[in-house]
Every structure is written in C-alpha cells, then in structure tokens.
LOMAR-77542 format. One record per residue (C-alpha): x, y, z; chain. Coordinates in pm, 1 decimal, decimal comma. Layout:
BEGIN
X Y Z A
...
END
This chain:
BEGIN
0,0 0,0 0,0 A
278,9 244,6 84,9 A
446,1 168,7 -250,0 A
123,0 258,9 -429,6 A
90,6 587,1 -236,1 A
451,2 682,3 -312,8 A
385,7 605,0 -679,9 A
79,6 833,2 -675,5 A
288,8 1102,8 -506,4 A
559,8 1079,1 -772,0 A
296,2 1123,3 -1040,9 A
161,6 1428,0 -860,2 A
509,6 1579,3 -828,2 A
577,7 1524,3 -1197,3 A
257,9 1708,3 -1288,9 A
324,2 2015,3 -1073,7 A
599,0 2280,5 -1100,1 A
871,5 2237,9 -840,6 A
875,1 2612,2 -773,5 A
513,9 2600,8 -656,3 A
585,4 2330,4 -398,2 A
897,7 2513,4 -282,6 A
692,8 2829,0 -231,3 A
472,5 2634,2 9,6 A
769,4 2473,0 182,2 A
630,1 2132,5 85,7 A
877,3 1848,8 22,2 A
749,9 1491,9 24,4 A
899,4 1219,9 243,2 A
1074,3 923,7 86,9 A
941,7 573,3 148,0 A
1257,4 468,9 336,5 A
1244,1 772,1 564,4 A
872,9 726,6 632,3 A
916,8 361,9 732,2 A
1209,3 448,6 956,9 A
1013,6 724,0 1129,8 A
712,4 497,1 1182,6 A
941,2 233,7 1330,9 A
1057,3 464,4 1611,1 A
727,3 465,8 1800,1 A
658,2 247,3 2100,3 A
327,8 72,4 2027,1 A
82,9 15,7 2315,7 A
-50,2 -335,4 2358,3 A
-419,8 -246,8 2355,8 A
-677,1 30,3 2344,9 A
-727,5 324,8 2109,9 A
-431,2 504,3 1951,6 A
-493,5 864,5 1847,2 A
-254,4 964,8 1569,4 A
-188,9 1314,8 1431,2 A
-21,2 1398,2 1099,7 A
-23,8 1781,3 1108,3 A
120,2 1840,0 760,5 A
-3,8 1530,9 583,5 A
79,3 1614,5 221,2 A
-5,6 1305,1 17,0 A
-34,2 1079,8 324,1 A
299,9 898,2 301,6 A
381,5 923,5 672,5 A
30,8 828,5 779,9 A
37,4 526,0 551,9 A
378,5 419,9 683,7 A
256,4 437,6 1042,8 A
-60,4 240,8 966,2 A
157,9 -17,5 790,7 A
373,3 -39,1 1104,8 A
71,7 -76,3 1332,3 A
-63,0 -357,0 1114,6 A
270,7 -541,7 1131,5 A
253,4 -514,0 1508,4 A
-60,1 -731,6 1487,8 A
-197,3 -619,0 1824,3 A
-547,5 -763,7 1875,3 A
-837,6 -523,9 1932,8 A
-621,7 -220,6 1854,4 A
-820,3 78,9 1732,4 A
-661,4 371,8 1549,8 A
-802,9 722,9 1508,6 A
-601,5 913,1 1247,1 A
-630,4 1292,3 1205,0 A
-458,2 1460,9 911,8 A
-423,0 1837,3 858,4 A
-342,8 1975,2 514,5 A
-372,8 2340,6 408,3 A
-265,0 2297,9 44,2 A
-590,9 2242,4 -139,9 A
-404,9 2138,1 -452,3 A
-282,5 1818,8 -281,7 A
-598,8 1751,0 -76,4 A
-769,2 1533,1 -342,5 A
-459,7 1312,2 -359,3 A
-442,3 1290,4 21,1 A
-807,1 1188,8 50,2 A
-775,2 932,0 -229,0 A
-463,9 780,2 -71,6 A
-622,6 760,9 271,8 A
-929,7 596,0 123,6 A
-698,1 327,2 -13,4 A
-533,7 285,6 327,0 A
-867,3 257,2 502,9 A
-1002,9 5,6 250,8 A
-689,2 -206,6 269,3 A
-629,1 -194,2 645,7 A
-707,8 -481,3 878,8 A
-719,4 -240,1 1171,1 A
-1023,2 -77,2 1324,1 A
-926,9 250,6 1158,0 A
-1107,2 584,0 1146,7 A
-966,9 870,0 938,9 A
-1039,0 1242,0 949,9 A
-892,0 1495,1 704,5 A
-900,8 1860,2 812,3 A
-863,9 2125,8 542,5 A
-697,2 2394,5 756,6 A
-372,1 2559,9 857,4 A
-262,3 2338,8 1145,5 A
-86,5 2610,3 1346,3 A
-362,2 2870,6 1318,8 A
-635,0 2616,3 1387,3 A
-478,8 2533,3 1725,6 A
-339,6 2874,5 1823,2 A
-630,5 2983,4 2045,7 A
-584,2 2678,6 2266,2 A
-205,5 2719,0 2263,0 A
-227,1 3077,3 2387,8 A
-412,9 2956,5 2699,1 A
-110,2 2767,0 2830,7 A
-16,4 2694,0 3104,7 A
-380,5 2657,4 3203,2 A
-422,1 2416,7 2909,0 A
-797,6 2402,9 2885,9 A
-945,8 2058,3 2827,4 A
-1070,2 2170,4 2485,7 A
-775,0 2092,1 2255,9 A
-747,3 1740,6 2117,0 A
-463,8 1533,3 2259,5 A
-288,3 1258,9 2066,1 A
-81,2 952,9 2151,6 A
144,2 985,4 1845,0 A
241,3 1268,2 1612,9 A
435,7 1197,2 1295,0 A
537,9 1487,1 1071,6 A
742,8 1624,6 788,4 A
643,2 1989,8 842,5 A
666,4 2273,8 589,8 A
1013,7 2429,3 562,4 A
902,5 2787,8 511,1 A
1046,2 3112,7 644,1 A
784,1 3356,1 771,3 A
787,6 3726,1 847,3 A
764,0 3819,1 1213,1 A
419,8 3964,1 1137,3 A
284,4 3649,1 970,8 A
-36,9 3526,0 1139,9 A
134,9 3205,1 1253,0 A
420,6 3401,4 1410,7 A
185,9 3644,8 1583,6 A
-21,2 3358,4 1723,6 A
288,2 3189,9 1875,2 A
505,6 3483,2 1979,9 A
617,7 3303,3 2295,1 A
840,5 3068,5 2091,3 A
955,8 3318,4 1827,6 A
1279,3 3515,3 1833,6 A
1257,0 3723,7 1519,8 A
1105,9 3589,7 1195,6 A
1032,6 3217,4 1249,8 A
1030,1 2912,7 1026,3 A
705,5 2719,8 994,5 A
872,2 2389,9 1080,3 A
942,2 2475,8 1443,1 A
597,3 2628,4 1492,3 A
456,1 2292,6 1379,7 A
683,4 2106,0 1621,5 A
588,0 2333,1 1911,8 A
218,0 2290,8 1845,6 A
256,1 1915,9 1804,9 A
416,6 1884,6 2147,2 A
130,9 2092,1 2288,0 A
-117,8 1853,6 2124,6 A
49,8 1542,8 2264,8 A
-97,1 1377,7 2570,6 A
134,2 1319,7 2864,9 A
380,5 1039,1 2782,2 A
282,0 1063,1 2415,2 A
548,0 1050,3 2141,2 A
623,5 1259,2 1835,4 A
862,1 1182,8 1549,3 A
966,2 1474,0 1328,2 A
1176,3 1521,0 1015,9 A
1337,3 1863,7 1051,5 A
1652,6 2068,0 978,0 A
1957,2 2083,3 1208,2 A
1921,6 2458,0 1251,7 A
1711,9 2453,1 1570,4 A
1979,9 2283,7 1781,6 A
2177,4 2599,0 1871,6 A
2187,6 2976,6 1850,7 A
1967,7 3258,4 1978,8 A
1721,6 3242,6 1689,9 A
1571,2 2914,0 1813,3 A
1626,4 2969,4 2186,0 A
1258,1 3019,7 2276,3 A
1160,1 2711,9 2077,6 A
1425,5 2499,6 2249,7 A
1322,5 2630,5 2590,1 A
962,5 2529,1 2521,3 A
1009,4 2181,1 2379,5 A
1303,3 2071,5 2595,0 A
1129,7 2178,4 2915,1 A
809,2 1991,3 2831,7 A
950,3 1695,6 2643,0 A
1260,6 1478,0 2631,9 A
1456,4 1364,8 2330,9 A
1488,8 987,2 2306,1 A
1621,1 932,3 1951,2 A
1809,5 1144,9 1697,6 A
1902,8 1032,7 1347,0 A
2135,8 1247,5 1137,2 A
2160,0 1241,4 758,7 A
2519,8 1314,5 664,8 A
2443,4 1421,9 308,6 A
2220,6 1726,7 271,7 A
2112,4 1643,1 -83,9 A
1990,7 1285,6 -25,9 A
1681,0 1331,6 192,7 A
1473,0 1513,2 -68,7 A
1668,7 1398,3 -372,2 A
1365,1 1403,1 -601,5 A
1318,2 1772,0 -520,4 A
1680,6 1881,8 -563,4 A
1680,9 2029,0 -211,9 A
2006,5 2083,0 -21,8 A
1914,9 2075,0 348,1 A
2092,6 1945,6 656,9 A
1819,4 1722,0 795,3 A
1755,5 1504,6 1099,0 A
1485,6 1283,7 1248,3 A
1401,3 1339,8 1613,8 A
1180,9 1144,4 1849,1 A
1053,6 1319,0 2159,5 A
838,7 1199,6 2447,8 A
619,3 1441,9 2640,8 A
739,1 1360,2 2989,5 A
915,9 1526,5 3284,6 A
1136,0 1217,5 3325,2 A
1480,6 1258,0 3172,1 A
1621,2 938,7 3016,9 A
1975,8 834,1 3099,0 A
2076,0 835,9 2733,0 A
1966,6 933,3 2383,2 A
2008,0 696,8 2089,6 A
2203,7 889,8 1824,9 A
2237,9 733,6 1480,4 A
2349,9 846,9 1136,7 A
2347,0 744,8 772,7 A
2446,4 911,1 446,7 A
2085,9 925,4 327,3 A
1751,8 743,5 342,6 A
1869,5 456,1 124,1 A
2142,0 377,6 379,9 A
1916,1 359,3 685,7 A
1961,6 -16,6 701,9 A
2335,8 34,9 756,6 A
2308,2 321,1 1003,1 A
2566,0 372,7 1278,1 A
2419,2 398,4 1629,0 A
2545,0 511,2 1966,9 A
2392,0 559,3 2311,3 A
2491,1 906,3 2434,8 A
2429,9 1036,0 2789,8 A
2138,3 1279,4 2789,6 A
2341,5 1555,6 2952,9 A
2603,2 1535,5 2677,4 A
2343,1 1588,3 2404,0 A
2122,3 1845,7 2578,8 A
2303,6 2127,4 2757,4 A
2142,4 2231,6 3083,7 A
2275,2 2588,5 3048,0 A
2130,6 2701,1 2716,8 A
1938,1 2395,7 2588,0 A
2179,8 2359,8 2297,9 A
2168,8 2013,8 2140,1 A
2512,4 1863,0 2074,1 A
2502,3 1606,9 1794,4 A
2784,3 1375,0 1903,0 A
2791,9 1064,2 1682,5 A
3101,3 877,8 1803,2 A
3279,0 799,9 2130,9 A
3548,2 1047,8 2028,5 A
3290,5 1323,2 1978,7 A
3136,4 1246,1 2319,5 A
3484,2 1293,2 2470,0 A
3519,4 1624,8 2285,0 A
3193,9 1761,4 2429,8 A
3278,4 1643,3 2780,6 A
3632,1 1782,6 2765,1 A
3537,6 2130,9 2644,6 A
3240,3 2148,0 2883,6 A
3478,7 2086,4 3174,3 A
3736,2 2348,1 3074,7 A
3595,5 2669,8 3214,5 A
3345,0 2942,5 3138,5 A
3233,0 3122,6 2818,7 A
3413,9 3421,9 2669,5 A
3188,1 3688,2 2830,9 A
3273,3 3552,9 3177,0 A
3636,2 3655,3 3121,8 A
3548,3 3993,6 2972,0 A
3565,3 3895,6 2603,8 A
3302,2 3870,4 2333,9 A
3287,7 3763,4 1971,3 A
3107,8 4005,4 1739,3 A
3018,9 4001,6 1371,6 A
3203,3 4229,6 1127,7 A
3054,5 4577,3 1106,6 A
3044,7 4655,7 733,7 A
2801,7 4497,4 489,0 A
2940,3 4560,4 139,2 A
2600,6 4583,4 -27,8 A
2487,3 4854,3 215,2 A
2808,5 5056,4 202,1 A
2899,5 5036,8 -166,7 A
2923,7 5415,3 -206,6 A
3184,4 5432,8 72,0 A
3411,8 5154,3 -54,9 A
3727,2 5197,4 -258,3 A
4031,9 5017,6 -392,3 A
4310,6 5262,0 -306,7 A
4409,5 5463,3 -3,0 A
4313,9 5831,6 7,3 A
4282,9 6081,8 289,4 A
4066,6 5946,9 571,2 A
4045,2 5601,7 411,7 A
4020,9 5316,6 660,4 A
4138,6 4956,5 596,0 A
3845,1 4717,9 550,6 A
3940,7 4364,0 645,3 A
3776,0 4072,4 464,2 A
3790,9 3696,4 513,9 A
4046,2 3677,5 231,3 A
4294,3 3875,3 442,9 A
4319,2 3585,1 689,3 A
4608,8 3369,2 570,4 A
4784,4 3092,8 764,8 A
4681,6 3230,8 1102,3 A
4779,9 3589,5 1033,8 A
4621,9 3895,9 875,5 A
4778,8 4009,4 547,8 A
4686,7 4352,6 406,3 A
4663,4 4481,6 137,9 A
4632,7 4196,8 -112,8 A
4482,3 4381,8 -410,4 A
4127,8 4278,9 -321,6 A
3829,0 4474,1 -449,2 A
3704,4 4730,2 -192,3 A
3989,3 4705,4 58,8 A
3917,8 5050,7 200,4 A
3617,7 5232,4 339,5 A
3603,3 5610,2 298,0 A
3386,4 5822,9 521,9 A
3231,3 5523,0 689,7 A
2957,9 5575,3 945,2 A
3023,8 5537,5 1316,6 A
2857,8 5195,6 1314,4 A
3103,4 5059,8 1057,5 A
3425,7 5169,5 1232,1 A
3616,9 5025,3 1526,1 A
3936,2 5119,8 1707,8 A
4261,3 4993,8 1558,5 A
4365,5 4753,5 1834,5 A
4442,5 4384,2 1871,1 A
4172,8 4137,8 1765,0 A
4131,1 3774,7 1675,2 A
3956,1 3752,7 1338,3 A
3750,6 3440,5 1256,5 A
3602,8 3362,1 915,9 A
3224,4 3328,8 928,7 A
3171,4 3094,6 633,8 A
3332,5 2777,0 506,7 A
3251,1 2537,9 227,6 A
3134,2 2187,1 315,9 A
3457,5 2043,4 177,0 A
3694,2 2252,1 387,8 A
3872,1 2055,4 662,0 A
3807,4 2319,3 931,3 A
3518,4 2537,2 1047,2 A
3719,1 2767,0 1276,8 A
3972,0 2954,0 1064,3 A
4138,6 3237,5 1254,4 A
4383,1 3520,3 1201,2 A
4577,3 3719,4 1461,0 A
4534,7 4092,8 1402,9 A
4798,0 4311,6 1572,1 A
4740,5 4685,7 1562,0 A
5113,7 4769,0 1563,0 A
5154,4 4601,3 1224,7 A
4907,7 4845,6 1069,0 A
5024,4 5188,7 1190,0 A
4885,1 5517,0 1069,8 A
4520,1 5435,9 1136,9 A
4316,3 5517,4 1444,3 A
4020,9 5319,7 1306,8 A
3968,4 5010,3 1095,0 A
3662,3 4821,8 973,8 A
3568,5 4456,0 944,5 A
3354,2 4313,9 667,0 A
3042,3 4120,5 763,4 A
3185,7 3785,0 653,7 A
3427,9 3774,0 945,5 A
3378,9 3771,3 1321,4 A
3619,2 3928,0 1569,5 A
3689,9 3885,1 1940,8 A
3733,8 4200,0 2150,5 A
3716,0 4303,2 2515,0 A
3375,1 4396,5 2653,2 A
3499,9 4697,0 2853,1 A
3689,3 4859,9 2566,2 A
4031,1 4812,6 2724,6 A
4168,4 4608,8 2436,2 A
4360,6 4281,3 2435,0 A
4729,3 4216,9 2484,5 A
4921,8 4037,6 2211,2 A
4958,4 3738,6 2445,2 A
4582,3 3717,4 2488,5 A
4513,7 3734,1 2114,3 A
4770,3 3464,0 2040,8 A
4629,8 3248,2 2322,3 A
4280,1 3274,5 2176,8 A
4428,2 3167,6 1844,9 A
4580,9 2857,6 2008,7 A
4240,5 2760,0 2145,8 A
4025,6 2819,0 1838,6 A
4286,5 2683,1 1597,2 A
4310,5 2355,6 1790,0 A
4156,7 2032,7 1662,0 A
3960,6 2004,5 1986,5 A
3769,7 2329,5 1949,4 A
3715,0 2284,9 1576,3 A
3561,7 1942,8 1642,6 A
3352,9 2086,2 1926,3 A
3211,2 2359,9 1705,1 A
3121,9 2110,6 1431,6 A
2926,3 1910,6 1689,7 A
2757,3 2225,3 1821,3 A
2664,5 2363,9 1480,3 A
2586,5 2140,7 1184,6 A
2608,6 2427,3 933,3 A
2912,8 2584,7 769,1 A
2861,9 2921,4 939,6 A
3047,5 3034,8 1251,8 A
2786,5 3207,7 1465,3 A
2907,4 3469,0 1715,7 A
2624,3 3396,0 1960,5 A
2718,2 3027,9 1971,0 A
3088,0 3100,3 2007,2 A
3013,9 3322,7 2305,3 A
2861,3 3020,2 2477,8 A
3165,5 2794,2 2429,0 A
3372,6 2729,8 2745,6 A
3732,4 2851,4 2736,7 A
4020,8 2839,1 2988,9 A
4080,7 3115,2 3241,6 A
4216,6 3439,6 3102,4 A
4563,3 3402,7 3258,6 A
4589,0 3052,2 3109,4 A
4498,0 3187,4 2766,1 A
4772,1 3449,1 2798,1 A
5012,6 3173,6 2903,7 A
4932,2 2981,8 2583,9 A
4984,9 3299,7 2386,1 A
5332,7 3355,9 2528,9 A
5426,8 2999,3 2436,3 A
5303,5 3047,6 2081,6 A
5476,6 3384,0 2039,8 A
5802,9 3228,1 2156,1 A
5780,8 2952,5 1896,6 A
5616,8 3162,9 1621,2 A
5434,1 2848,3 1511,9 A
5075,9 2893,4 1385,4 A
5015,4 2529,2 1295,0 A
4722,3 2328,2 1428,6 A
4964,3 2061,0 1550,4 A
5146,4 2309,5 1772,6 A
4816,6 2450,4 1904,4 A
4702,5 2097,0 1989,0 A
5029,8 2033,3 2172,6 A
5005,7 2348,6 2383,6 A
4637,5 2306,8 2467,2 A
4690,2 1938,1 2545,8 A
4964,3 2022,7 2792,5 A
4749,2 2286,8 2957,9 A
4459,7 2044,4 2996,1 A
4678,7 1772,1 3141,2 A
4719,6 1572,8 2821,0 A
4463,3 1484,6 2557,0 A
4585,5 1148,4 2431,4 A
4317,0 1124,4 2167,4 A
4432,9 1450,0 2012,3 A
4808,1 1402,4 2052,5 A
4874,3 1037,2 1978,4 A
4913,6 1089,1 1603,4 A
5153,7 1381,2 1634,9 A
5524,7 1372,3 1709,3 A
5619,5 1568,3 2021,8 A
5753,0 1919,1 1972,7 A
6102,2 1957,1 2123,1 A
6111,0 2173,3 2434,4 A
6389,0 2375,2 2271,8 A
6131,5 2501,6 2025,3 A
5927,7 2654,8 2309,9 A
5982,2 2834,3 2634,9 A
5819,4 2547,1 2820,9 A
5606,9 2774,9 3038,4 A
5299,8 2551,6 3008,7 A
5500,3 2250,3 3124,1 A
5649,5 2444,4 3414,9 A
5304,7 2568,7 3514,0 A
5165,3 2215,9 3516,5 A
5462,4 2091,6 3718,6 A
5417,0 2364,7 3978,0 A
5042,6 2292,3 4000,1 A
END
C-alpha cells in the first residue's frame, strides 16, 4: 500500500511545477524515511491510539505508520487518524490515498482529514497555556514532515505563537511546538526537521519550550544534505528526532546516522548520555555521533566558562558591502580606513593589502568603524569540503600603523574586550591557540551542523581562564608556530594531556618553546 501511495505522489510531483511546492515549503517524504520514522514509536498493547499527521501532504507518513501498526498485529487495537493539510491542490490526492489505506487496512481505523492551517487552527488553545484548557485534542502519536518555510515576524502564525519566536520564524518549528502541545502526557512525536534549531539565539525560545516539556529519546542524522529530498533537488541538513512528552529525563539518547535514506539499514548507532546531548545551560543540542565526539563535548564542557565571563566577546564584522557600496574603494586616500575581509586571513595571520576589491572604506559611518587595536579575526563561512570550520587570524594593531580606526567586513567575526580596554598580544595569540586547535574545531562542528560560525554560539563555548589563555599565547609567540599541531600540543599540555588528540603527532622539542605551560603544570 505504501508503495502505491509513493507512486501516486511521484505522479503528482511530476505534474506540478517544483517552484510552486517550494513556495509552500512542501517536500514529500521518501518511502525509506517514512518507514524508519514509523518504526521509532513504542506501540501500546491495547486500546485506542490517536494519531496526528499535522502536515499530511499526500499521506505517506500516515500510511507508513498504519503499515507499522498492522505489522505489530496487536489484537483489538483501534486507530483514530487525524490529518491536517492546508494545500488544497494536494488535498484530493491525500483523501484518495487515505481511502486506499482505510479500505486495505485490517485495523479498526477511522480517518479524518481537516482542510486547515494546522498552526492557526490550534493557536487559540495554545495561547491559553499553562492553564491548558481541556478543549484541545490530545494525541498519543504525532508523525510529521512539516513545511520548511520562512515567515515574516508579522505572519499570522508568528503572531499567534510569539512566545516561541525570536525574530522571523520558520514554519517547521511552529509545527513542532504545536505538536508537542497537542500530545498527551507520555505521548510521542517523530519529526523530520533541519539541524538549525539545535543551537543559537534564533531558536532559543523554541528549544526552551520543547526541551522543558519533552525529552529527546532518539536522533538520526543524515550526513548528506542532498539525499533526503533527492527528487526535489533540495540541499538541506536534515535530521529525524523522536521526543516523548514527559518530565522524566532518560539516561541516554540513541544517536544514529546514515548518508541518506537509502542507507538507513546500515546506520551507525550510539547511546549518548542525555546531559552530553542536551546542555542544561542554554538547551543547545550537541550532535555527538562517536565515542570520540562524546569525549570532545565532555572535555570542552569541563574546561571553564564562556568568553563573556572573562570579559571577552565575539562580534560580527561591522560593514556589509552591499549597504556601504558608495563608501568603498580600492586605493588609499585621505581618511580612508582599511576594511578587512575573510580573504585577508592567511595561515593564522592577517595580510593587508592583497589587491582585493574594496579594501578601504572612505567616510564610513560610526557603526562601521572600530578602534585599531588587537583582535582575533575568525572567518564566518566555510565550504562543506573545507577541513576546518574555525579559521582564525591574529590581528595586531602595531603592524598596521597610521590608522586610528579600521573596519571589518560582515563575513568575518572578531573577538574583543567587553569593557573597551583592548587585548594584549599574548591574549590574542592564546585565543588563536584555542580556536585553531583540533579540539575546538571538532567541538564547534558538533555544536553547529552548518558551515557558518555564529558569534552567539561562540560566546557560549567554554574557554580556559584568562591568565591561562595568555600563558598559551606567550608559548606560541616564543615559537612563532601557527600550525594546528602546535596549538594541539600546547592546549593538550594545559589540559593535562589529551591522548586522543596528541597520539598521532610527534612531540615538539622543548627547545622550540619556552616550556612555560610545562612548568606551570609541574608547579600545580
């Protein structure tokens, strides 16, 4: 039956323009993904199961779950299925497919299709929380591939759920929030959704809501962004999550991964302690997939406190080229200010000028200028193929004399002091040692599944104490070695030895360094 429904869906997709479906945020689930998602539910042994599919599309997920329930062969099991679908173009196909499911099923199955916007139809009840009137329907299971659609902050859905929005929302996390609200206590929901919600300020209210009312039990990661919706040509970092609406925190979360849906049968699985995956401080979700990655998260979490706690903060570059085009130039004139781009970061240092287009800003506004003092520059964007996410450059003001002010282009981040006092050269070099290490690069990849380095996230990452960072910087300045291997060696010594990060590297002779880290450890 599921094969037939997928065939009908393929015919529908072939008859409709892809741009129209993209405009609705509608991308249909593959058969393999649907069966995997249906297989994650715990099936009760008797009674009535109330199932919700809030963005039903052509009914693939509903059909997969009914197929699973039939294979379970539980006697006297009754199933009430409710499907929401707001796209009236696909509604006839959904109804026809569900009629086939109902006619073919051996279960005591009732089906209801609701032609409505799921979020708006439930928003009045949602706004009554925490009183939670008895009016809204509650379900035992929710299975969903929600719309992936960015909304304006004034969209009706966003206005109706302001408590979980931080700026313009995406429809997918409004669906997930409402689905958790519609679950009964101890009910389960399985969602196909992007990685993006797991960290950062943008999704903080959503994480606070769902992770305080529910608990993750399973996470499956697709390693290839173009495999999940391959028929649609969509590039999206995607995951499957299972959540139970319960106050009881499980000891561990099952984390698995595969390249794409066709590889689900060969997935790699790992049981990860709940506290490693879900941070108690900011509700970030750390997607550790191996024992080594678990060790990375634990190690960095134990190091110290975030940058702001030691008086430092990462910020995003101040100048957006497209908004300042009239002020940009290629040669120095009176009152011209150097404008540093990501391309100026080379092998751990900042090289300027390099003959790049728009290397200077002339008559820039106050908001685009900053004092010429020491900074650590960090590139904001990387390609998927690049071996590192954190790519840094040490900026020293004394190497660029003649300017009271400089500017940084929006495609780099920079670390500065919060009180305006500026950083010493030792401190800047020490920050470079930390962020250029394999440990911190691996940690950031686990924290953020995208290729963008987000300043808000970096400000949440634990770092050593300030005097220890300066100590690392003095060691690095003495050796004048900007390599990742040397940074790993210094950080490993400071942390008491990280065998997993040092075993593949030959030791650096003490004569190449001042040995201050080693002496400090010996005295401690």
